[in-house]
C-alpha positions as CSV (number, residue, x, y, z in Angstrom):
1,M,108.1,163.7,191.7
2,L,105.1,165.1,190.0
3,F,105.3,168.2,192.4
4,L,109.0,169.0,191.1
5,M,107.8,168.6,187.6
6,M,105.2,171.5,188.2
7,V,107.8,173.6,189.9
8,L,110.5,173.2,187.1
9,K,108.7,172.7,184.1
10,R,111.3,170.1,183.0
11,F,112.1,166.7,183.6
12,P,114.5,163.9,182.5
13,F,112.7,160.5,182.1
14,D,114.6,157.1,182.1
15,N,114.1,155.0,179.2
16,G,111.8,152.7,180.9
17,K,108.4,151.8,178.9
18,E,106.5,153.1,182.0
19,F,107.1,156.5,180.3
20,S,105.6,155.5,177.3
21,G,102.7,158.3,178.0
22,H,105.2,161.1,178.2
23,K,103.6,163.2,175.4
24,T,100.2,163.3,177.3
25,L,101.9,164.0,180.7
26,A,103.8,166.9,179.1
27,A,100.9,168.3,177.3
28,V,98.7,168.0,180.6
29,L,101.3,169.6,182.8
30,G,102.8,172.1,180.2
31,C,106.2,170.7,180.8
32,D,109.4,169.7,179.0
33,I,110.3,165.9,178.9
34,Y,113.6,164.6,177.9
35,F,115.3,161.2,178.0
36,A,118.3,160.9,180.1
37,H,121.2,158.7,178.6
38,P,121.7,155.4,180.2
39,Y,124.6,155.6,183.2
40,H,124.7,159.4,182.8
41,S,123.2,160.2,186.4
42,G,124.7,163.9,186.0
43,E,121.5,164.3,183.8
44,R,119.2,163.4,186.2
45,G,120.2,165.3,189.3
46,L,117.1,165.9,190.7
47,N,116.6,162.3,191.0
48,E,120.3,161.5,192.0
49,H,120.4,164.1,194.9
50,P,117.5,162.2,197.0
51,N,119.2,159.0,196.2
52,G,122.4,160.4,197.9
53,L,120.2,161.3,201.0
54,I,118.7,158.0,201.1
55,R,122.1,156.5,200.9
56,Q,123.1,158.4,204.3
57,Y,120.5,156.0,205.9
58,L,120.6,153.0,203.6
59,P,124.0,152.2,202.5
60,K,124.3,150.6,199.0
61,R,123.7,146.6,199.1
62,T,121.2,147.4,202.1
63,S,118.7,144.5,201.7
64,F,115.2,146.0,202.2
65,D,114.0,142.4,203.1
66,N,114.8,143.3,206.7
67,L,113.4,146.8,206.8
68,T,109.9,147.6,208.6
69,Q,107.6,150.0,206.9
70,R,108.1,151.7,210.2
71,Q,111.9,152.3,209.6
72,L,111.0,153.4,205.7
73,D,108.3,155.7,207.0
74,R,110.9,157.3,209.5
75,I,113.6,157.9,206.9
76,T,111.1,159.3,204.4
77,A,110.0,161.9,207.3
78,K,113.5,162.7,207.9
79,I,114.3,163.5,204.3
80,N,110.9,165.2,203.6
81,N,111.6,167.4,206.5
82,R,114.9,168.2,206.1
83,P,115.4,171.9,204.7
84,R,116.9,172.4,201.1
85,K,119.0,175.1,199.8
86,A,117.1,174.8,196.5
87,L,114.0,175.4,198.1
88,G,114.9,178.6,200.0
89,Y,115.9,176.4,203.2
90,R,112.2,175.3,203.3
91,T,111.6,171.6,203.6
92,P,110.1,169.6,201.0
93,H,107.1,168.7,203.1
94,E,106.5,172.8,203.5
95,V,106.6,173.3,200.0
96,F,104.5,170.4,199.0
97,S,102.1,171.4,201.5
98,E,101.8,175.2,200.0
99,R,100.9,174.0,196.7
100,K,97.4,173.0,195.5
101,F,96.9,171.3,192.2
102,A,95.0,168.9,190.4
103,L,96.2,166.4,187.7
104,Q,93.2,165.9,185.2
105,I,93.8,163.4,182.3
């Protein structure tokens, strides 16, 4: 997620208390942050698209209690090595591997 913030310079947050340091994060990363409205998934497209990809492997109501770490790692690898139109048909893994950045807080 941090990588996407650096590429896009704009990122929507949910309204959870885990984002209470949003002003500091915005200043450090030089990005705009806004808070999405509850139940408006269209405002969080970068979040919802990966959720849809995950749902191809794990339908709604799938219990994670029965999944092994190996199964989760395999799904993650498939998603991260899948070409994306938004990335010029490169994979998230390729794009992330090209970027060199350090977060200093």
